[in-house]
Rosetta silent file (secondary structure, phi, psi, omega in degrees, C-alpha in Angstrom):
SEQUENCE: MHSSHEVRLQETSAIGNRQSKLERFEYTEPHMGVFFSIVLYHENETLANQAAAAAFERIAKLNKILSDYDLDSELNHFASAPTGSEIPLSDELFKVLWISRELARETRGAFDPTLGPLTQLWRTTRKMQQLPSPEEIAEAQSRCGYQKLILNKRRQSGILRQNGMLLDLGGIGKGFAADCALETLKAYGVESALVAASGDIAVSAPPPGKDGWRIQIETLTESNEDPDAGTYVILLKNSAISTSGDVNQFVVIDGKRYSHIMDRKTGLGITHRIGATVTHSQAIYSDALGTIICLLGEKKGIDFLKRYPGAEARVGYLDVETKKHYITTPLFPEPLND
SCORE:     score description
SCORE:     0.000 S_00000001
   1 L     0.000  101.365  179.644    5.026   -3.923    5.612 S_00000001
   2 L  -134.231  149.655  177.281    2.097   -4.889    3.490 S_00000001
   3 L   -87.021  163.101 -175.723   -1.293   -3.395    2.823 S_00000001
   4 L  -108.154 -168.863 -166.600   -4.492   -5.302    3.316 S_00000001
   5 L  -116.031   36.949 -168.933   -7.585   -6.034    1.261 S_00000001
   6 L  -104.164   14.904  175.322  -10.407   -4.038    2.801 S_00000001
   7 E  -108.498  124.461 -176.748  -11.279   -1.429    0.151 S_00000001
   8 E  -119.831  143.242  177.927  -13.842   -2.635   -2.354 S_00000001
   9 E   -75.819  134.005  178.289  -15.036   -1.133   -5.597 S_00000001
  10 L  -125.461   20.259 -175.250  -18.743   -0.360   -5.670 S_00000001
  11 L   -74.282  128.957 -176.350  -18.963    1.446   -8.997 S_00000001
  12 L  -134.583   38.654 -177.492  -22.037    0.363  -10.967 S_00000001
  13 L   -66.782  144.063  176.967  -22.417    2.843  -13.808 S_00000001
  14 L   -68.813  150.605 -179.289  -24.448    1.753  -16.807 S_00000001
  15 L   -75.226  124.682  174.114  -22.494    1.098  -19.988 S_00000001
  16 L    55.604   92.912  178.355  -22.565    4.044  -22.351 S_00000001
  17 L   -88.199 -178.990 -173.042  -25.180    6.601  -21.350 S_00000001
  18 L   -66.927  -33.266 -177.174  -27.011    8.948  -23.721 S_00000001
  19 L   -72.653  -15.117 -168.552  -24.659   11.888  -23.195 S_00000001
  20 L  -146.036  151.980  175.268  -21.620    9.822  -24.103 S_00000001
  21 L   -95.335    7.319 -178.197  -20.385    6.969  -26.258 S_00000001
  22 L   -67.160  136.093  176.024  -17.993    5.905  -23.525 S_00000001
  23 E  -115.314  156.429 -178.038  -18.189    2.258  -22.543 S_00000001
  24 E   -94.101  129.492  177.647  -17.030    0.546  -19.381 S_00000001
  25 E  -125.994  140.124 -179.385  -14.227   -2.022  -19.621 S_00000001
  26 E  -124.236  141.300 -179.990  -12.853   -4.186  -16.808 S_00000001
  27 E  -142.239  146.281  176.195   -9.568   -6.100  -16.594 S_00000001
  28 E  -140.361  135.023  175.147   -7.838   -8.171  -13.893 S_00000001
  29 E  -143.841  148.380  175.797   -4.330   -9.639  -13.747 S_00000001
  30 E   -82.223  127.724  176.368   -2.165  -11.063  -10.952 S_00000001
  31 E  -148.979  148.739  175.005    0.874   -8.913  -10.120 S_00000001
  32 L    55.238   30.636  177.294    2.985   -8.313   -6.987 S_00000001
  33 L    79.244    5.133  177.915    1.324  -11.211   -5.189 S_00000001
  34 E  -138.264  174.985  173.800   -2.201   -9.729   -5.493 S_00000001
  35 E   -92.675  127.912  171.596   -4.814   -9.139   -8.184 S_00000001
  36 E   -96.393  129.657  176.515   -4.672   -5.756   -9.916 S_00000001
  37 E  -114.553  139.412  175.345   -8.010   -4.606  -11.356 S_00000001
  38 E  -123.441  129.271  171.483   -8.477   -1.870  -13.921 S_00000001
  39 E  -120.357  127.908 -179.511  -11.833   -0.298  -14.756 S_00000001
  40 E  -143.517  160.088  177.379  -11.809    2.310  -17.507 S_00000001
  41 E  -114.629  131.903 -179.500  -14.142    4.176  -19.850 S_00000001
  42 E  -156.662  154.126  179.319  -13.382    4.480  -23.568 S_00000001
  43 L   -88.065   -9.030 -175.031  -15.330    4.729  -26.812 S_00000001
  44 L  -129.323  119.444 -175.483  -13.143    2.174  -28.593 S_00000001
  45 H   -63.729  -40.145 -179.802  -12.650   -1.377  -27.317 S_00000001
  46 H   -61.792  -45.594  179.419   -9.380   -1.960  -29.192 S_00000001
  47 H   -68.118  -35.594  176.593   -7.838    1.213  -27.778 S_00000001
  48 H   -61.911  -44.671  179.562   -9.192    0.394  -24.306 S_00000001
  49 H   -62.424  -40.740  179.234   -7.538   -3.033  -24.488 S_00000001
  50 H   -63.927  -42.424 -179.816   -4.245   -1.462  -25.601 S_00000001
  51 H   -63.313  -45.844  179.975   -4.322    1.048  -22.735 S_00000001
  52 H   -63.223  -42.407  179.745   -5.037   -1.666  -20.149 S_00000001
  53 H   -61.004  -40.658  179.347   -2.291   -3.907  -21.581 S_00000001
  54 H   -66.309  -38.862  179.285    0.206   -1.035  -21.335 S_00000001
  55 H   -65.378  -44.270  178.211   -0.812   -0.335  -17.730 S_00000001
  56 H   -64.736  -35.763  178.455   -0.380   -4.006  -16.742 S_00000001
  57 H   -64.288  -39.378  177.388    2.978   -4.070  -18.534 S_00000001
  58 H   -62.785  -42.469  178.824    4.076   -1.061  -16.465 S_00000001
  59 H   -62.903  -43.276  179.806    3.035   -2.862  -13.257 S_00000001
  60 H   -61.737  -39.800  178.485    4.956   -5.996  -14.310 S_00000001
  61 H   -65.735  -39.946  178.440    8.081   -3.892  -14.956 S_00000001
  62 H   -63.861  -35.942  177.848    7.728   -2.239  -11.557 S_00000001
  63 H   -62.143  -38.456  178.479    7.547   -5.664   -9.938 S_00000001
  64 H   -67.772  -17.717  179.526   10.909   -6.512  -11.575 S_00000001
  65 H   -93.820  -46.307 -166.591   12.267   -3.351   -9.960 S_00000001
  66 H  -100.078  -12.352 -171.479   10.642   -3.278   -6.496 S_00000001
  67 L   -71.138  135.798  171.959    9.971   -6.902   -5.508 S_00000001
  68 L   -95.724   -5.951  174.965   11.795   -8.444   -2.561 S_00000001
  69 L   -81.999  -36.887 -177.595   10.394  -11.876   -3.543 S_00000001
  70 L   -80.725  110.577 -176.822   12.034  -11.846   -6.989 S_00000001
  71 L   -61.261  -22.708 -177.177   15.727  -12.666   -6.490 S_00000001
  72 L   -96.435    8.099 -178.506   16.484  -11.045   -9.850 S_00000001
  73 L   -71.908  159.846  177.462   14.735   -7.724   -9.088 S_00000001
  74 H   -61.238  -38.255  178.721   16.637   -4.444   -9.093 S_00000001
  75 H   -57.074  -47.572 -178.537   15.869   -4.086   -5.376 S_00000001
  76 H   -72.750  -32.240  174.670   17.548   -7.409   -4.563 S_00000001
  77 H   -62.516  -41.822  178.075   20.479   -6.727   -6.896 S_00000001
  78 H   -62.365  -45.919 -178.035   21.060   -3.486   -4.984 S_00000001
  79 H   -64.361  -31.586 -176.126   20.810   -5.291   -1.620 S_00000001
  80 L   -93.287    1.606  177.354   23.260   -7.999   -2.696 S_00000001
  81 L   -66.748  155.739  179.398   25.889   -5.584   -4.110 S_00000001
  82 L   -53.722  133.261 -177.957   29.225   -5.448   -2.228 S_00000001
  83 L   -52.128  131.639  177.245   28.771   -3.531    1.040 S_00000001
  84 L    86.344   -4.532 -179.809   29.601    0.148    0.705 S_00000001
  85 L   -84.130  142.770 -179.270   29.564    0.195   -3.101 S_00000001
  86 L   -86.575  121.723 -174.446   27.680    3.005   -4.840 S_00000001
  87 E  -114.497  125.935  174.804   25.017    1.574   -7.140 S_00000001
  88 E   -67.068  138.640 -176.442   23.156    3.604   -9.819 S_00000001
  89 L  -118.612  147.775  176.919   19.388    3.236   -9.355 S_00000001
  90 L   -65.055  161.535  177.878   16.481    3.477  -11.799 S_00000001
  91 H   -52.673  -46.428 -173.824   14.111    6.463  -11.565 S_00000001
  92 H   -66.764  -47.989 -177.796   11.411    4.279  -10.009 S_00000001
  93 H   -65.598  -41.013 -179.841   13.542    2.562   -7.390 S_00000001
  94 H   -61.900  -44.671 -178.401   15.247    5.795   -6.395 S_00000001
  95 H   -60.699  -47.688 -176.649   11.895    7.599   -5.981 S_00000001
  96 H   -67.908  -40.321  177.819   10.335    4.864   -3.820 S_00000001
  97 H   -66.125  -39.667 -179.689   13.467    4.469   -1.680 S_00000001
  98 H   -61.712  -49.482  179.576   13.764    8.252   -1.250 S_00000001
  99 H   -63.658  -41.720 -179.666   10.145    8.644   -0.076 S_00000001
 100 H   -61.797  -41.625 -178.553   10.458    5.529    2.122 S_00000001
 101 H   -69.358  -36.486  175.778   13.604    6.851    3.780 S_00000001
 102 H   -61.303  -44.327  178.779   11.980   10.243    4.422 S_00000001
 103 H   -64.885  -35.192  177.654    9.041    8.462    6.072 S_00000001
 104 H   -63.157  -43.566  177.959   11.506    6.354    8.071 S_00000001
 105 H   -61.799  -46.762 -175.653   13.169    9.507    9.384 S_00000001
 106 H   -67.097  -28.973 -179.485    9.838   11.114   10.251 S_00000001
 107 L   -99.021    7.736 -178.078    8.589    7.989   12.052 S_00000001
 108 L    53.947   41.066  172.975   11.970    7.383   13.737 S_00000001
 109 L    88.485    2.114  177.063   12.291    4.046   12.018 S_00000001
 110 L   -64.150  -48.050  172.936    8.772    2.671   12.621 S_00000001
 111 L   -99.677  121.320 -170.701    8.247    2.646    8.842 S_00000001
 112 L  -152.893  122.119 -178.467   11.583    1.614    7.324 S_00000001
 113 L   -70.310   -7.869 -178.563   12.541    0.185    3.896 S_00000001
 114 L   -97.681   14.786 -178.942   15.530   -1.622    5.454 S_00000001
 115 L   -82.469   14.712 -179.580   13.438   -3.981    7.620 S_00000001
 116 H   -49.648  -44.108  179.261   13.940   -6.805    5.097 S_00000001
 117 H   -59.002  -39.174  178.048   15.812   -9.071    7.573 S_00000001
 118 H   -71.388  -37.450  177.500   12.864   -8.862   10.009 S_00000001
 119 H   -59.492  -47.231 -179.525   10.354   -9.372    7.177 S_00000001
 120 H   -61.585  -43.208  179.636   12.136  -12.562    6.096 S_00000001
 121 H   -63.027  -40.235 -178.337   12.272  -13.834    9.684 S_00000001
 122 H   -70.899  -33.895  175.820    8.568  -13.082   10.174 S_00000001
 123 H   -61.651  -41.659  177.471    7.604  -14.898    6.956 S_00000001
 124 H   -64.263  -41.955  178.510    9.334  -18.016    8.324 S_00000001
 125 H   -56.941  -46.731 -177.911    7.548  -17.504   11.654 S_00000001
 126 H   -64.950  -37.175  178.475    4.147  -17.397    9.958 S_00000001
 127 H   -68.252  -44.975 -175.328    4.923  -20.547    7.979 S_00000001
 128 H   -83.329  -14.556 -176.451    6.266  -22.486   10.967 S_00000001
 129 L    58.559   37.078 -178.471    3.698  -21.070   13.435 S_00000001
 130 L  -143.317  129.782 -177.600    6.534  -20.616   15.902 S_00000001
 131 L   -67.997  143.517  176.176    8.020  -17.388   17.254 S_00000001
 132 L   -69.660  160.053  178.889   11.708  -16.727   16.539 S_00000001
 133 L   -74.888  157.862  175.998   14.140  -16.722   19.464 S_00000001
 134 H   -55.348  -33.702  179.401   15.266  -13.405   20.999 S_00000001
 135 H   -66.995  -42.444  178.599   18.709  -14.104   19.514 S_00000001
 136 H   -62.728  -42.443  179.369   17.280  -14.523   15.998 S_00000001
 137 H   -62.956  -47.987 -178.415   15.307  -11.284   16.360 S_00000001
 138 H   -60.691  -39.103  179.304   18.337   -9.360   17.665 S_00000001
 139 H   -64.512  -45.368  178.991   20.491  -10.646   14.786 S_00000001
 140 H   -63.999  -43.541  179.758   17.898   -9.566   12.190 S_00000001
 141 H   -59.888  -34.613 -177.552   17.423   -6.181   13.902 S_00000001
 142 H   -66.404  -18.262  179.728   21.188   -5.583   13.785 S_00000001
 143 L   -99.957    8.726  178.012   21.009   -5.660    9.955 S_00000001
 144 L  -106.278  166.800  174.556   18.203   -3.057    9.784 S_00000001
 145 L   136.290  111.321 -176.878   18.310    0.725    9.976 S_00000001
 146 H   -61.287  -22.802  179.365   17.408    3.457    7.484 S_00000001
 147 H   -65.231  -20.097 -178.837   20.522    5.391    8.598 S_00000001
 148 H   -88.704   -2.213  176.414   22.579    2.708    6.814 S_00000001
 149 E  -100.717  111.265 -178.702   20.850    3.461    3.490 S_00000001
 150 E  -104.062  124.746  179.209   22.670    6.360    1.775 S_00000001
 151 E  -118.822  135.045  179.131   20.966    7.972   -1.222 S_00000001
 152 E  -114.484  108.928 -174.965   22.572   10.552   -3.529 S_00000001
 153 L   -65.657  -41.709 -176.648   19.966   12.587   -5.414 S_00000001
 154 L   -62.386  -42.243 -178.946   22.410   14.234   -7.813 S_00000001
 155 L   -95.092   -2.333 -177.522   23.897   10.922   -8.928 S_00000001
 156 L    47.211   55.945 -176.143   20.639    8.960   -8.385 S_00000001
 157 E  -133.051  167.452  178.664   22.579    6.269   -6.573 S_00000001
 158 E  -138.415  151.176  175.699   22.441    4.268   -3.370 S_00000001
 159 E  -132.455  135.133  171.366   24.875    2.736   -0.882 S_00000001
 160 E  -104.931  124.524 -169.779   24.131    0.129    1.794 S_00000001
 161 L   -83.009  -11.808 -174.707   26.523    0.589    4.696 S_00000001
 162 L  -131.457  147.343  177.562   26.274   -2.858    6.280 S_00000001
 163 L   -69.261  143.407  175.190   26.690   -6.440    5.157 S_00000001
 164 L    80.734   12.402  178.026   23.543   -8.598    5.043 S_00000001
 165 L   -73.470  147.753  176.835   21.035   -5.768    4.647 S_00000001
 166 L  -134.034  144.646 -177.178   17.729   -6.572    2.920 S_00000001
 167 L  -110.507  145.778 -179.640   15.140   -4.131    1.583 S_00000001
 168 L  -140.073  117.394 -179.220   11.354   -4.402    1.766 S_00000001
 169 L  -110.427   25.459 -176.024    9.003   -1.977   -0.029 S_00000001
 170 L   -62.050  -27.831 -177.866    5.805   -3.889    0.763 S_00000001
 171 L   -87.818    6.885 -175.172    4.140   -0.979    2.573 S_00000001
 172 L  -145.781  -23.476 -172.373    4.520    1.429   -0.351 S_00000001
 173 H   -64.896  -42.340 -177.364    5.178   -0.481   -3.606 S_00000001
 174 H   -69.263  -35.361  175.989    1.626   -1.420   -4.573 S_00000001
 175 H   -62.893  -44.372  178.046    0.414    2.140   -4.059 S_00000001
 176 H   -61.434  -41.087  178.990    3.196    3.421   -6.301 S_00000001
 177 H   -63.258  -38.520  177.927    2.290    0.794   -8.935 S_00000001
 178 H   -63.866  -42.937  176.661   -1.362    1.918   -8.866 S_00000001
 179 H   -59.184  -46.813 -176.830   -0.247    5.547   -9.420 S_00000001
 180 H   -65.674  -38.944  178.585    1.998    4.519  -12.321 S_00000001
 181 H   -63.971  -41.505  178.548   -0.711    2.398  -13.956 S_00000001
 182 H   -64.050  -39.804  177.199   -3.153    5.330  -13.778 S_00000001
 183 H   -60.198  -43.610  178.769   -0.455    7.572  -15.282 S_00000001
 184 H   -63.495  -42.775  178.658   -0.015    5.110  -18.174 S_00000001
 185 H   -61.177  -40.908  178.061   -3.774    5.026  -18.815 S_00000001
 186 H   -62.331  -40.548  179.465   -3.818    8.843  -18.959 S_00000001
 187 H   -62.942  -25.517  177.464   -0.948    8.765  -21.472 S_00000001
 188 L   -92.035   11.839  175.359   -3.166    6.518  -23.619 S_00000001
 189 L    84.437   11.471  178.136   -5.972    9.064  -23.512 S_00000001
 190 L   -87.916  117.102 -176.681   -8.068    7.377  -20.812 S_00000001
 191 L   -95.906  -25.934 -177.396   -9.550   10.118  -18.640 S_00000001
 192 L  -119.625  107.238 -176.467  -11.846    8.067  -16.437 S_00000001
 193 E  -152.281  159.068  175.108  -10.224    5.038  -14.785 S_00000001
 194 E  -132.898  134.104  173.855   -9.763    3.119  -11.565 S_00000001
 195 E  -121.359  123.001  179.937   -6.772    0.949  -10.620 S_00000001
 196 E  -120.031  129.324  177.387   -7.143   -1.324   -7.583 S_00000001
 197 E  -127.970   92.978 -177.327   -4.305   -3.340   -6.061 S_00000001
 198 L    56.865 -119.094 -177.267   -5.576   -5.221   -3.037 S_00000001
 199 L   -86.135    8.454 -177.883   -6.143   -2.457   -0.431 S_00000001
 200 E  -115.787  128.098 -178.627   -4.843    0.363   -2.642 S_00000001
 201 E  -130.804  133.416  173.858   -7.024    2.218   -5.153 S_00000001
 202 E  -123.678  134.295 -178.920   -6.164    5.143   -7.445 S_00000001
 203 E  -130.576  150.747  172.930   -8.832    6.867   -9.550 S_00000001
 204 L  -104.122 -136.033 -175.880   -8.923    9.619  -12.164 S_00000001
 205 L   -65.117  154.869 -178.165  -12.067   11.423  -13.398 S_00000001
 206 L   -64.389  160.268  172.614  -15.484    9.996  -12.427 S_00000001
 207 L   -59.150  155.168 -178.117  -17.422    7.586  -14.677 S_00000001
 208 L   -55.229  133.134  177.433  -19.640    9.369  -17.221 S_00000001
 209 L    76.259    5.450 -178.201  -22.672   11.000  -15.636 S_00000001
 210 L  -115.887  160.892  177.818  -21.423   10.294  -12.095 S_00000001
 211 L   -88.682  -12.733 -179.212  -19.966   12.496   -9.343 S_00000001
 212 L   176.328  176.335  174.526  -17.271    9.982   -8.447 S_00000001
 213 E   -84.569  132.924  178.372  -16.289    6.333   -8.166 S_00000001
 214 E   -81.056  120.672 -179.410  -18.248    4.456   -5.508 S_00000001
 215 E  -122.183  127.019  176.314  -15.819    2.880   -3.049 S_00000001
 216 E   -94.330  125.855 -175.347  -16.868    0.662   -0.160 S_00000001
 217 E  -104.172  128.549  175.316  -14.541    0.982    2.834 S_00000001
 218 L  -120.679   83.151 -173.908  -13.922   -1.847    5.286 S_00000001
 219 L   -69.939  -44.368  178.810  -11.505   -0.241    7.769 S_00000001
 220 L  -150.086   58.026 -176.693  -11.770   -2.873   10.506 S_00000001
 221 L  -104.171  123.928 -174.675  -14.586   -5.183    9.485 S_00000001
 222 L   -79.369  -39.607 -174.416  -14.221   -8.803   10.512 S_00000001
 223 L  -161.494  175.065  178.817  -16.982  -10.448    8.485 S_00000001
 224 L   -67.622  -18.840  177.561  -20.264   -9.911    6.693 S_00000001
 225 L   -76.626  -18.019  179.536  -22.045  -10.476   10.039 S_00000001
 226 L   -61.313  128.259 -179.231  -20.289   -7.368   11.376 S_00000001
 227 L   -60.010  -21.384  179.353  -22.906   -4.574   11.606 S_00000001
 228 L   -83.258  -10.158 -173.657  -20.362   -2.185   10.063 S_00000001
 229 L   -61.366  127.796  173.664  -19.853   -4.353    6.965 S_00000001
 230 L    71.850    7.378 -174.415  -20.642   -2.551    3.731 S_00000001
 231 L   -90.753  -17.876 -175.122  -22.046    0.517    5.459 S_00000001
 232 E  -106.736   99.298 -178.920  -19.304    3.030    4.635 S_00000001
 233 E  -120.320  131.753 -178.907  -19.458    3.933    0.939 S_00000001
 234 E  -125.877  167.815  171.476  -17.891    7.093   -0.463 S_00000001
 235 E  -105.684  136.360 -176.619  -17.443    8.860   -3.797 S_00000001
 236 E  -135.497  137.910  173.968  -13.867    9.428   -4.951 S_00000001
 237 L  -145.071  146.954  178.945  -12.356   11.237   -7.936 S_00000001
 238 L    43.380   51.433 -173.071   -8.793   12.200   -8.961 S_00000001
 239 E  -157.631  179.593  177.673   -7.530   10.719   -5.723 S_00000001
 240 E  -136.636  153.714  179.002   -6.235    7.584   -4.010 S_00000001
 241 E  -144.280  138.090 -179.864   -7.382    5.532   -1.040 S_00000001
 242 E  -137.378  144.931  172.932   -5.659    2.730    0.859 S_00000001
 243 E  -120.910  130.490  175.590   -6.602    0.483    3.753 S_00000001
 244 E  -120.150  149.363  178.196   -4.015   -1.172    5.975 S_00000001
 245 E   161.340 -173.318 -174.454   -4.624   -3.603    8.798 S_00000001
 246 L  -114.621   17.990 -177.303   -4.651   -7.221    9.853 S_00000001
 247 L   -57.736  -42.158 -176.783   -8.214   -8.255    9.014 S_00000001
 248 L  -103.938  -19.930 -176.249   -7.033  -10.608    6.257 S_00000001
 249 L  -124.810  100.349  178.922   -3.359  -11.104    7.059 S_00000001
 250 E  -157.648  168.763  176.616   -2.481  -12.279   10.554 S_00000001
 251 E  -139.547  141.907  175.860   -1.245  -15.311   12.445 S_00000001
 252 E  -107.555  120.004  178.731   -2.208  -16.649   15.887 S_00000001
 253 E  -126.526  127.901 -177.790    0.682  -18.172   17.844 S_00000001
 254 L    50.761   41.200  175.482    0.276  -19.412   21.435 S_00000001
 255 L    78.378    1.883 -178.899   -3.144  -17.745   21.563 S_00000001
 256 E  -110.564  136.092 -177.971   -1.820  -14.304   20.561 S_00000001
 257 E   -92.425  127.001  178.779   -2.773  -12.571   17.323 S_00000001
 258 E  -118.863  135.352  176.698    0.049  -10.977   15.321 S_00000001
 259 E   -76.887  166.077  171.584   -0.400   -8.745   12.263 S_00000001
 260 L   -79.226   -9.364  179.929    1.657   -9.050    9.081 S_00000001
 261 L   -82.701  123.305 -172.429    2.739   -5.426    9.755 S_00000001
 262 E   -79.514  135.095  171.871    6.179   -5.501   11.373 S_00000001
 263 E   -96.921  113.555 -176.912    7.030   -3.765   14.649 S_00000001
 264 L   -56.164  -38.718 -174.389   10.684   -2.664   14.414 S_00000001
 265 L   -70.947  -43.247 -177.773   11.129   -2.647   18.200 S_00000001
 266 L   -88.326  -21.363 -175.722    9.835   -6.164   18.957 S_00000001
 267 L    75.846   10.206 -179.521   10.844   -7.709   15.637 S_00000001
 268 E  -123.118  173.815  174.315    7.378   -9.330   15.491 S_00000001
 269 E   -67.106  150.380  179.564    4.021   -8.435   13.917 S_00000001
 270 L   -65.615  149.827 -176.811    2.067   -5.742   15.765 S_00000001
 271 L  -112.177  -12.707  176.766   -0.442   -7.080   18.295 S_00000001
 272 L   -78.001  136.293 -176.208   -2.735   -4.064   18.822 S_00000001
 273 L   -81.821  116.792 -176.440   -5.882   -4.415   16.700 S_00000001
 274 E  -154.862  146.530  172.544   -6.098   -1.495   14.284 S_00000001
 275 E  -137.553  143.898 -178.149   -7.109   -0.709   10.706 S_00000001
 276 E  -135.403  130.413  173.166   -6.564    2.555    8.830 S_00000001
 277 E  -112.340  124.500 -174.941   -8.098    3.907    5.625 S_00000001
 278 E  -124.524  136.889  171.685   -6.258    6.920    4.198 S_00000001
 279 E  -108.147  145.506  178.545   -7.039    9.220    1.267 S_00000001
 280 E  -160.548  164.678  179.349   -4.349   11.263   -0.494 S_00000001
 281 L   -68.066  -23.441  179.821   -3.763   12.639   -3.989 S_00000001
 282 L  -126.796  139.103 -179.016   -1.248    9.797   -4.602 S_00000001
 283 H   -69.781  -25.377  177.707   -1.534    6.110   -3.720 S_00000001
 284 H   -59.305  -35.197  179.055    2.191    5.906   -2.899 S_00000001
 285 H   -84.703  -41.854  179.640    1.380    8.103    0.113 S_00000001
 286 H   -60.831  -38.824  178.467   -2.046    6.690    1.026 S_00000001
 287 H   -60.535  -55.066 -177.028   -0.470    3.196    1.045 S_00000001
 288 H   -65.885  -42.249 -176.979    2.462    4.159    3.287 S_00000001
 289 H   -66.705  -33.207  175.309    0.464    6.436    5.599 S_00000001
 290 H   -61.906  -44.662  177.985   -2.110    3.689    6.262 S_00000001
 291 H   -63.268  -42.022 -178.329    0.685    1.367    7.375 S_00000001
 292 H   -62.121  -42.485  178.473    2.240    4.137    9.496 S_00000001
 293 H   -60.713  -42.095  178.259   -1.016    4.770   11.385 S_00000001
 294 H   -61.344  -38.926 -179.492   -1.253    1.041   12.182 S_00000001
 295 H   -70.708  -43.346 -174.871    2.349    1.108   13.467 S_00000001
 296 H   -81.776  -19.621 -174.111    2.049    4.284   15.541 S_00000001
 297 L    93.111  162.353 -169.841   -1.430    3.598   16.914 S_00000001
 298 H   -59.644  -46.437 -174.556   -4.613    5.636   16.440 S_00000001
 299 H   -71.914  -52.342  179.821   -3.676    8.830   18.347 S_00000001
 300 H   -65.101  -34.878 -179.927   -0.041    9.206   17.271 S_00000001
 301 H   -64.095  -47.675  178.625   -0.967    8.015   13.767 S_00000001
 302 H   -63.417  -39.056  178.531   -3.676   10.640   13.258 S_00000001
 303 H   -62.449  -40.207 -179.353   -1.292   13.240   14.664 S_00000001
 304 H   -61.120  -34.756 -178.024    1.400   12.154   12.198 S_00000001
 305 H   -58.577  -24.265 -178.449   -0.972   12.806    9.256 S_00000001
 306 L   -61.773  -20.149  176.515   -0.781   16.536    9.971 S_00000001
 307 L   -70.809  -16.368 -174.698    2.664   16.457    8.322 S_00000001
 308 L  -120.990   85.595  179.271    0.908   15.566    5.050 S_00000001
 309 L   -55.231  136.192 -178.553   -1.632   18.218    4.033 S_00000001
 310 L    96.435  -15.023  176.890   -4.409   16.632    1.989 S_00000001
 311 L   -86.815  131.579  177.567   -4.144   13.276    3.762 S_00000001
 312 E  -129.217  155.305 -175.627   -7.307   12.223    5.601 S_00000001
 313 E  -144.932  152.739  166.929   -8.017    9.050    7.558 S_00000001
 314 E  -122.527  122.414 -175.973  -10.611    6.810    9.133 S_00000001
 315 E  -119.133  129.614  174.009   -9.121    4.596   11.843 S_00000001
 316 E  -112.480  137.583  179.085  -10.787    1.631   13.506 S_00000001
 317 E  -150.233  159.335  176.192   -9.295    0.029   16.594 S_00000001
 318 E  -103.699  134.763  177.212  -10.182   -2.272   19.473 S_00000001
 319 L   -83.335 -174.728 -176.065   -9.675   -1.061   23.042 S_00000001
 320 L   -62.285  -23.627  177.855   -8.459   -3.230   25.926 S_00000001
 321 L   -94.846   15.453 -179.287  -11.991   -4.596   26.363 S_00000001
 322 L    57.787   28.463  172.281  -12.062   -5.429   22.608 S_00000001
 323 L   -85.994  141.215 -177.468  -14.719   -2.781   21.926 S_00000001
 324 E   -88.893  136.455  177.446  -14.487   -1.271   18.456 S_00000001
 325 E  -131.050  151.465  174.485  -13.987    2.475   18.000 S_00000001
 326 E  -124.423  138.476  171.639  -13.632    4.681   14.936 S_00000001
 327 E  -121.517  135.505  179.387  -11.810    7.997   14.631 S_00000001
 328 E  -128.777  133.822  177.102  -12.193   10.071   11.463 S_00000001
 329 L   -71.286  155.421 -170.819  -10.244   13.195   10.507 S_00000001
 330 L   -53.909  -36.814 -174.142  -12.443   16.239    9.754 S_00000001
 331 L  -102.052   10.961  175.598  -12.166   16.141    5.963 S_00000001
 332 L   -65.267  139.901 -175.860  -12.344   12.377    5.419 S_00000001
 333 L   -54.702  134.505  176.118  -15.207   11.696    2.947 S_00000001
 334 L   -72.690  147.569  177.041  -18.623   11.298    4.553 S_00000001
 335 L   -70.254  149.558  177.599  -20.467    8.053    3.793 S_00000001
 336 L   -71.655  151.700 -178.008  -23.261    8.181    1.221 S_00000001
 337 L   -93.774   -8.718 -173.827  -26.798    7.980    2.561 S_00000001
 338 L   -77.661    0.000    0.000  -28.332    5.943   -0.243 S_00000001
């Protein structure tokens, strides 16, 4: 479960306007397998640098907690603990697992933090360009299941009920990291900032003299030749936006295109062409809900959003004749006309 790279920053405010001494500062660092970008406004460069450094440090710490790539992460330590043992969990890991498990229940396991065995199998598939056998898929599936993840809120602990379980927070972790980085910037007195992690963006107050941050949305755009490329630009403030889909992450095996987004039932990447851009007050939710829409399909996905007041979506999909269609929920931001 991973998000894609189709939301682009289009903010072009001039540095320091007459009403304000605020200046624009930009920073980029690699974390969680993608580039995290921070844009912030501050009147003091030294303090701006300190705030950005603290935000990146928070992201790096979260990676040590949530990563399924890092064998030494808290997530992997939990997964490798003796089966059935109760393990105390950090605030961050408990929160992300709790929300993930709730979403797993609501989606009947379509979105599921325990799909690690299938994720690992699919990574090998993409590398080898060869589909796993039905036996390999069935074996991996047998080690998945959110019902086997027991969480105790009072003791902030977790238990994995089966041997060989693996956890994967790829469809929610980067959104949570963007939220946390924005939170850190606020704690350092930064009121106007943007944090972008691949397809997940979280923003606070607008740049000085502006109504919002300009964000260019590429929900299901294949290339710059696509007539839809670069045409959907919105203004966003005190909000988050995420795009999920297979535009940048997919594999073609035996002539069939598979997404990097895992289908629990088949044990393979999804094959229906779909992209979803979701807005929500928190990136942890916009990130996960975008992935969920891709998993459930456009109609069931949009219907699912009704469980989350404040969540809005734009969904692009290809029909059986490979014609592109877009569905937008009523309150999703309208594109700018300029």
